[in-house]
Backbone bond lengths (Angstrom), bond angles and torsions (degrees), N, CA, C in turn:
res aa  C-N    CA-C-N  psi(-1)  N-CA   C-N-CA  omega(-1)  CA-C   N-CA-C  phi
1 M - - - 1.436 - - 1.527 109.93 -
2 A 1.322 116.61 141.90 1.455 121.13 -179.92 1.515 110.66 -77.72
3 R 1.299 114.33 143.13 1.475 120.11 176.97 1.515 109.68 -87.75
4 S 1.294 115.73 148.36 1.457 121.28 178.90 1.531 109.09 -109.95
5 N 1.302 115.59 140.79 1.462 120.83 176.54 1.528 110.88 -102.54
6 F 1.304 117.09 21.85 1.454 121.96 -178.76 1.525 110.49 -66.25
7 S 1.316 114.59 134.03 1.465 119.02 171.89 1.523 107.92 -134.06
8 F 1.293 116.13 149.01 1.459 122.26 -177.02 1.518 108.41 -115.95
9 D 1.321 115.74 123.12 1.462 121.74 178.90 1.527 108.03 -97.59
10 E 1.312 115.63 95.72 1.460 120.84 -176.12 1.529 112.23 -61.28
11 N 1.327 118.05 -39.21 1.464 121.09 179.46 1.525 111.28 -64.26
12 A 1.324 116.68 -41.93 1.467 120.09 178.46 1.521 109.93 -64.86
13 F 1.332 117.07 -39.31 1.455 121.58 178.26 1.526 110.70 -62.54
14 K 1.336 116.81 -46.88 1.467 120.93 179.52 1.524 111.31 -62.15
15 K 1.317 116.43 -41.04 1.462 120.62 179.58 1.525 110.40 -63.11
16 A 1.316 117.46 -44.24 1.464 121.60 179.39 1.526 110.74 -63.04
17 A 1.329 116.35 -41.37 1.463 120.74 178.97 1.527 110.66 -64.48
18 Q 1.330 117.25 -43.53 1.465 121.41 179.20 1.526 110.70 -63.17
19 Q 1.324 116.82 -39.15 1.472 120.43 178.42 1.527 110.45 -64.91
20 G 1.337 116.30 -39.47 1.465 120.36 178.20 1.521 111.85 -64.82
21 V 1.308 116.63 -41.95 1.467 121.27 178.67 1.527 110.26 -65.74
22 A 1.320 117.50 -42.20 1.465 121.12 179.12 1.524 110.81 -63.19
23 K 1.325 116.49 -40.04 1.472 120.36 178.87 1.525 110.23 -65.29
24 M 1.334 117.24 -42.25 1.457 120.52 178.63 1.533 110.58 -63.15
25 A 1.314 117.62 -40.58 1.463 121.15 178.97 1.528 110.63 -62.53
26 R 1.335 116.77 -42.12 1.476 119.90 177.97 1.525 110.98 -64.21
27 T 1.331 116.51 -42.65 1.463 120.87 179.69 1.526 110.49 -63.28
28 L 1.323 117.10 -44.61 1.464 120.84 178.48 1.522 111.39 -63.67
29 T 1.317 116.89 -42.40 1.468 120.66 179.02 1.522 110.31 -58.52
30 T 1.326 116.43 -47.08 1.465 120.69 179.90 1.527 111.01 -62.70
31 A 1.325 116.40 -46.65 1.466 120.77 -178.03 1.529 111.52 -63.50
32 L 1.323 117.48 -43.96 1.464 120.49 -179.35 1.518 111.83 -67.32
33 N 1.323 116.97 -40.41 1.461 118.95 177.50 1.524 111.53 -66.36
34 G 1.328 116.36 -25.17 1.461 120.59 176.21 1.526 112.78 -68.51
35 L 1.311 117.57 -18.04 1.463 121.40 178.33 1.528 112.46 -75.21
36 K 1.302 116.01 -19.32 1.470 121.23 -172.91 1.528 112.57 -55.67
37 T 1.325 118.07 -44.99 1.467 119.87 -176.16 1.525 112.14 -64.12
38 Q 1.317 117.21 -34.06 1.462 120.80 -178.13 1.527 112.94 -87.24
39 Y 1.329 117.50 -29.91 1.462 120.02 -170.79 1.524 115.61 -112.35
40 Q 1.305 118.06 -1.86 1.466 119.96 177.21 1.527 108.80 -60.77
41 G 1.320 116.72 127.65 1.455 122.14 178.67 1.522 114.70 85.18
42 K 1.321 118.29 -5.08 1.476 121.51 179.03 1.526 109.85 -79.00
43 S 1.329 115.77 170.52 1.467 119.73 179.70 1.528 109.54 -64.24
44 I 1.330 115.43 149.82 1.467 120.50 -177.95 1.520 110.82 -61.68
45 D 1.329 118.06 -36.80 1.465 120.40 178.95 1.527 111.46 -64.03
46 E 1.314 116.98 -40.31 1.465 121.29 178.39 1.527 111.09 -64.68
47 V 1.324 115.70 -42.09 1.460 120.25 179.92 1.533 110.20 -67.85
48 K 1.321 116.75 -41.41 1.470 120.42 178.86 1.527 111.27 -59.95
49 K 1.321 117.29 -41.53 1.468 120.96 177.93 1.519 110.50 -61.38
50 A 1.336 116.94 -42.84 1.464 120.90 179.66 1.527 111.11 -65.81
51 V 1.319 116.86 -40.12 1.467 121.09 178.53 1.530 109.81 -64.16
52 Q 1.335 117.24 -46.16 1.470 120.51 -179.21 1.525 110.70 -62.90
53 T 1.322 117.47 -42.32 1.465 121.31 179.08 1.523 110.59 -62.67
54 T 1.313 116.66 -45.19 1.467 121.70 -179.78 1.531 109.96 -64.77
55 W 1.312 116.97 -43.86 1.472 122.16 179.23 1.528 109.87 -59.14
56 S 1.319 115.83 -49.78 1.460 121.13 -178.89 1.531 111.36 -60.81
57 K 1.313 116.52 -42.31 1.475 121.84 -179.70 1.528 111.59 -60.81
58 H 1.306 116.98 -42.08 1.460 121.32 -174.15 1.532 114.32 -91.15
59 T 1.341 116.21 -1.71 1.466 119.35 177.84 1.523 111.56 -119.83
60 G 1.311 116.57 13.62 1.453 119.83 179.90 1.518 113.37 67.55
61 G 1.327 116.63 34.51 1.462 120.98 178.24 1.513 114.08 100.21
62 G 1.312 117.26 7.21 1.454 120.99 -179.80 1.516 112.63 -68.75
63 S 1.317 115.62 161.46 1.457 120.45 178.76 1.521 109.82 -118.48
64 I 1.304 114.72 169.96 1.458 122.31 -177.62 1.526 107.39 -127.28
65 T 1.327 117.52 145.86 1.465 120.08 179.84 1.523 109.76 -68.35
66 D 1.330 116.46 153.18 1.457 119.80 -178.25 1.528 113.16 -60.42
67 P 1.333 119.86 -41.57 1.475 117.56 178.77 1.540 112.33 -61.26
68 E 1.336 116.95 -40.68 1.472 119.82 178.29 1.521 110.53 -67.87
69 L 1.329 116.32 -43.07 1.462 121.54 179.08 1.522 110.48 -57.62
70 T 1.311 115.79 -47.20 1.468 120.92 -179.56 1.528 110.81 -64.32
71 A 1.319 117.62 -43.66 1.473 120.69 -179.64 1.528 111.17 -61.76
72 F 1.339 117.02 -46.00 1.469 119.81 178.28 1.527 110.54 -63.46
73 A 1.324 116.95 -44.40 1.464 120.88 -178.26 1.526 111.18 -62.06
74 E 1.325 116.88 -41.95 1.473 119.85 179.15 1.518 111.33 -63.55
75 Q 1.326 116.77 -42.16 1.467 119.89 178.47 1.523 110.96 -61.10
76 I 1.329 115.88 -47.14 1.464 120.86 -178.75 1.531 109.92 -64.37
77 Q 1.320 117.17 -43.72 1.465 122.03 179.64 1.531 111.23 -58.04
78 Q 1.333 115.67 -36.26 1.467 120.71 -178.21 1.528 112.94 -88.08
79 G 1.335 116.35 0.94 1.467 119.69 178.58 1.513 113.58 84.70
80 G 1.323 116.73 13.28 1.457 120.92 -179.72 1.516 112.30 -85.74
81 R 1.306 114.96 173.52 1.463 121.83 179.29 1.519 108.92 -101.32
82 V 1.340 116.36 143.19 1.444 120.88 177.77 1.532 108.96 -114.69
83 E 1.325 115.25 156.60 1.458 120.97 175.30 1.520 107.97 -137.16
84 V 1.325 115.51 124.17 1.458 120.91 -179.74 1.514 108.50 -91.43
85 R 1.336 115.02 131.17 1.467 121.49 175.95 1.518 107.25 -125.34
86 L 1.299 116.32 117.04 1.460 121.81 -179.37 1.515 109.54 -110.05
87 G 1.312 114.36 153.11 1.443 119.10 172.86 1.446 112.97 93.91
């Protein structure tokens, strides 16, 4: 049987994963804040739908919990800024 020289660098893997999560959080933050101009002052249900659609688009189909969805939607509806923190 052939020997393998494969080695796994767990720290490098964790660092790469953390960088990916941070990039996704920045992308989501930008995308959600971009909704403000179109959805400020709209009904909360309309804003929530836009937030969920945007979240799903930028997470490859991922979902968001209702409390987070509502908090982001309320901020956007009121013209505020949101910041996504993942991980």
